[in-house]
N, C-alpha and C positions, 0 to 999 in steps of 0.2 A: 902346626897348621896343616901339615901333610895328612895327618890322621883325620882331621876335620874334613878336609876335601875328599878323602877316601870315603868317609861316611856319607857325605853329601852326594857323591856320584852314585853310591849304592842306592841311596834314597831316590835319586832322580830316575835310576833304572827301574826300581821297583814301582814308582809312581807311574811309569810308562806302561807297566804291566796292568796296573789297576785303572784302566781307562774307563772314562765315563761313556755312556752310550752316545753315539754320534749319529747325525742324520745320514752320513755316508759311512758305511762300515769300514771302508778302506782308510778313513781318517782316524788317526790315533791321537787322542787328547789326554794329556797327563791329568791325573786326579789331583788338582791343585789343593783341595781340602786336605787330603792325606799328606801331600808334600809339605804344606805349612806346618802340620803337626810334626812331621819328621825333622824339619829344620829346627823347630823349637827344641825337640828332644835331643838332637845332636849337639846343639849349642849348650844346653843344660848339662849334658854328659861331660862335655869338655870344659865346663865352667867358664864359658865365654859369653859375654853379652852381645846381642845382635849388632849394636853400634860398633863395638870393638872388632868384631869379625869383619864388618863392612869396611872399617878404616884400614884394617890389616890387608884385606884383599885389594883395596884401592891402592895402597902403598906398593904391593907386589905388581899391580898393573903398570905402575910408573917405573918399575925396575924389572924390565923384561928378562934380563939374564938371571936374576934371582927367581923370577916366576918359572922360567924354564927349569932351573935346578929343583925347585919345589915339585913341579910336575913330573920330573924324572923319578922322584921318589914315589909319587902316586902311581905312575905307570909301572914302576918296578914291583910295587905291591900287587897290582892286578896281574902282572905277568907271572908272579910267583904263585898265584892262585891257579893259573892255567897249568902250571907244572904239576900240580897235585893230582890232576885227573888220573 
């Protein structure tokens, strides 16, 4: 689950870079078309069906201590990337 969330957060960040044109240049809008494709590819990569992911994430939301533990692993991964600089 941690690796799926890592990939999802990377996709979210990248989709934020691929912004669609906005009426106001200061407003950043995620490219939702790209994001939908990324989510589908991430779940396929990890061989997880969307309903299964949604159920698992909902379960973690109802178990905050385990969600915290899960996100500690996600954050540790991104922290390790910063150390590579």
